[in-house]
C-alpha positions in Angstrom: 33.9 49.6 -35.9 34.8 47.9 -32.8 38.5 47.8 -32.0 38.8 44.7 -34.2 36.1 42.3 -35.5 38.7 40.0 -37.1 42.4 40.2 -36.1 44.0 39.8 -39.6 42.3 39.9 -43.1 39.0 38.7 -44.3 40.7 36.3 -46.6 42.2 34.6 -43.5 39.0 34.4 -41.9 37.5 33.0 -44.8 40.2 30.4 -45.5 39.9 29.1 -41.6 36.2 29.1 -42.1 36.4 26.9 -45.3 39.1 24.6 -43.9 37.4 23.8 -40.6 33.7 23.9 -40.9 32.0 20.5 -41.2 28.9 21.9 -43.0 28.9 22.1 -46.8 26.0 24.4 -46.6 25.0 27.8 -48.4 27.6 29.6 -46.0 30.6 27.3 -47.1 29.4 27.9 -50.9 29.6 31.6 -50.4 33.0 31.4 -48.6 34.4 29.5 -51.4 32.9 32.0 -54.0 34.4 34.8 -52.2 37.9 33.3 -51.9 38.0 32.4 -55.5 37.1 36.0 -56.4 39.0 37.7 -53.8 40.8 40.5 -55.6 37.4 41.7 -57.2 35.6 41.9 -53.8 36.9 45.2 -52.4 35.1 47.3 -55.3 31.8 45.3 -55.3 28.6 46.4 -54.1 26.1 44.2 -52.0 24.1 43.4 -55.2 27.2 42.5 -57.3 28.5 40.0 -54.6 24.8 38.6 -54.3 24.7 37.8 -57.7 28.3 36.4 -57.9 27.4 34.0 -55.2 23.8 33.2 -56.7 22.2 34.2 -53.5 19.9 37.1 -52.3 21.1 40.3 -50.6 19.8 39.1 -47.1 21.8 36.0 -47.5 24.9 38.0 -47.9 24.0 40.3 -44.9 23.4 37.0 -42.7 26.6 35.8 -43.9 28.5 38.9 -42.7 26.9 38.8 -39.5 28.0 35.1 -39.1 31.6 36.6 -39.1 31.0 39.2 -36.7 30.1 42.1 -38.7 27.3 44.4 -38.1 26.4 44.8 -41.7 27.7 44.4 -45.2 29.0 47.9 -45.2 31.2 47.1 -42.2 32.4 43.9 -44.1 33.4 45.7 -47.1 35.3 48.3 -45.1 37.8 45.5 -43.8 37.8 44.1 -47.4 39.7 47.6 -48.3 42.3 47.1 -45.4 45.4 46.4 -47.1 47.1 43.1 -46.2 49.4 42.6 -49.5 52.3 40.3 -49.7 54.8 43.3 -49.2 53.7 43.4 -45.6 55.7 40.2 -45.3 58.5 40.8 -48.0 60.5 43.8 -48.5 61.0 45.1 -52.0 64.9 44.5 -51.6 64.1 40.8 -51.0 61.9 40.8 -53.9 64.6 42.2 -56.3 67.4 39.8 -54.5 64.9 36.8 -55.5 64.5 38.0 -59.2 68.4 38.6 -59.6 70.1 35.9 -57.4 67.4 33.2 -56.2 69.7 30.6 -54.6 71.8 33.2 -52.7 68.9 35.0 -51.5 67.3 31.7 -50.3 70.6 31.0 -48.4 70.9 34.4 -46.8 67.0 34.0 -45.7 67.7 30.6 -44.2 70.7 31.8 -42.2 69.0 34.7 -41.0 66.1 32.1 -39.6 68.7 30.0 -38.0 70.2 32.9 -36.1 66.8 33.4 -35.0 66.4 30.3 -33.8 69.7 30.3 -32.1 68.8 33.2 -30.2 65.7 31.4 -29.2 67.5 28.4 -27.5 70.3 30.5 -25.9 70.8 29.6 -22.2 69.6 33.0 -20.8 66.4 33.0 -22.9 65.5 29.6 -21.6 66.5 30.3 -17.8 62.7 30.6 -16.8 61.5 27.6 -18.5 61.3 25.3 -16.0 59.4 27.8 -13.8 57.1 28.4 -16.6 56.2 25.2 -17.2 55.3 24.7 -13.3 52.8 27.8 -13.7 51.4 25.9 -16.8 50.9 22.8 -15.0 49.4 24.3 -11.7 47.2 27.1 -13.4 43.4 26.4 -13.5 42.8 27.8 -17.0 45.5 28.5 -19.6 44.8 30.9 -22.6 46.8 31.7 -25.7 46.5 35.2 -27.1 47.9 36.8 -30.5 47.3 38.6 -33.4 45.9 36.5 -36.6 49.1 35.4 -38.2 50.0 33.9 -35.2 46.9 31.8 -35.1 49.1 28.6 -36.5 51.8 29.1 -33.8 49.1 28.9 -31.1 47.4 25.9 -32.6 50.8 23.8 -32.3 51.1 24.8 -28.8 47.4 24.0 -28.2 47.5 20.5 -29.7 51.0 19.8 -27.9 49.5 20.8 -24.5 45.9 18.7 -25.2 48.1 15.7 -25.7 49.4 16.2 -22.3 46.1 16.6 -20.6 46.1 20.6 -20.7 43.4 22.4 -22.6 45.0 25.9 -23.6 42.0 28.1 -24.9 42.5 29.8 -28.0 40.4 32.3 -30.0 40.9 33.7 -33.4 38.6 36.8 -33.2 38.6 39.9 -31.1 35.5 39.5 -29.3 35.9 35.7 -28.1 39.5 36.9 -27.1 38.0 39.7 -25.1 35.7 37.5 -23.4 38.4 34.8 -22.5 40.6 37.6 -21.1 37.7 38.6 -18.8 37.0 35.5 -17.7 40.8 35.0 -16.3 41.6 35.2 -12.7 44.7 35.0 -10.5 44.6 31.2 -10.6 45.2 31.2 -14.5 47.8 31.8 -17.0 48.0 33.9 -20.1 50.3 33.5 -23.0 50.5 36.6 -25.3 52.5 36.0 -28.6 53.4 39.1 -30.3 56.7 39.3 -32.2 56.9 43.0 -32.6 55.3 43.7 -29.3 52.4 45.6 -30.8 49.5 43.3 -29.4 48.7 45.6 -26.1 48.7 48.8 -28.1 46.6 47.3 -31.1 44.2 45.5 -28.6 44.3 47.6 -25.7 41.2 46.5 -24.2 42.0 42.6 -24.4 45.6 43.6 -22.7 43.6 45.6 -20.0 41.5 42.9 -19.1 44.4 40.6 -18.8 46.3 42.8 -16.5 43.0 43.5 -14.4 42.5 39.6 -14.1 45.6 39.1 -12.3 46.2 36.1 -14.0 50.1 35.2 -14.6 51.3 36.5 -17.7 54.0 35.3 -20.1 54.9 37.2 -23.1 56.7 35.9 -26.2 58.3 38.7 -28.2 61.4 40.0 -29.8 60.4 43.6 -28.2 62.2 43.3 -25.2 62.0 47.0 -24.0 58.3 47.5 -24.2 57.5 48.9 -20.8 54.3 47.4 -20.4 56.1 44.0 -20.0 56.6 45.1 -16.5 53.3 44.0 -15.9 54.2 40.6 -17.0 55.7 37.6 -14.9 57.5 36.1 -17.7 59.2 36.9 -21.1 60.4 34.8 -23.5 62.4 35.7 -26.5 61.8 34.6 -30.1 64.7 35.7 -31.9 66.1 38.9 -32.9 64.6 39.8 -36.3 61.3 39.8 -37.8 63.1 41.1 -41.4 60.9 39.3 -44.2 58.7 37.5 -41.8 61.1 35.3 -40.3 60.2 35.7 -36.6 57.1 33.2 -36.9 59.6 30.4 -37.1 61.2 31.5 -33.8 58.0 32.0 -32.4 57.0 28.6 -33.2 60.2 27.4 -31.7 59.5 29.3 -28.4 56.3 27.5 -27.9 57.9 24.1 -28.7 60.5 25.0 -25.8 57.5 25.4 -23.6 55.9 22.1 -24.5 59.3 20.2 -24.5 59.9 21.7 -20.9 56.4 20.7 -19.8 56.8 17.3 -21.2 60.4 16.8 -19.4 58.8 17.8 -16.2 55.5 16.4 -16.3 55.4 13.7 -19.1 56.5 10.4 -17.4 52.8 9.3 -17.8 52.6 9.8 -21.1 55.0 6.9 -22.3 
């Protein structure tokens, strides 16, 4: 198994495929069937999944290869990786939700607001004008993240595209690695990693980025990672990711980038 065929759960990959593919072909039907029966899949054989989808075994094998897996065996191994809801929400939060839902939601919201305030703090925004200038003059722009920050990157990509700048953004490991290797000193890469684990979880991509000598912007809460010495810029996205609140600050961080770019280069868009 390579470093990572998909940078998240198989379920997320299937949902993205079903939501974005224009073709309602046999692969679409297989993906929908797998999603509707997802909790059962990890213990099912190739024959059982083929029967479930009313297709042949070769059809399931081809479907697995479509998603970058070498075989059904590798696909099955990824299905067994645990991505339960407990990775996002703590047992403490769950118990609090059961016992005092309104108070819990208010406290959760307060924590999100505290994260957002830390993101827009003056000291965090100090380098935004310079970063926007680098975004403007770079030949190629690319966004790198783990799978769960895919939607954050999508928002940034959409905003920048409407201001005439295309940002490359790939969901899976292989295309991200290829993109990193294609960059040069004239380009800029944005790495969004709330906890700062991206360089160690996907070391080959990080090494390719640093070897490319492209300009690097890291969006993170982990300000003390020594690997950030290789990055020209760092933008904070809050102070906590307890119970999955970091993503809101990461979204605000890329919004700040887009708004600063708009302020400096947006006169032709109105």
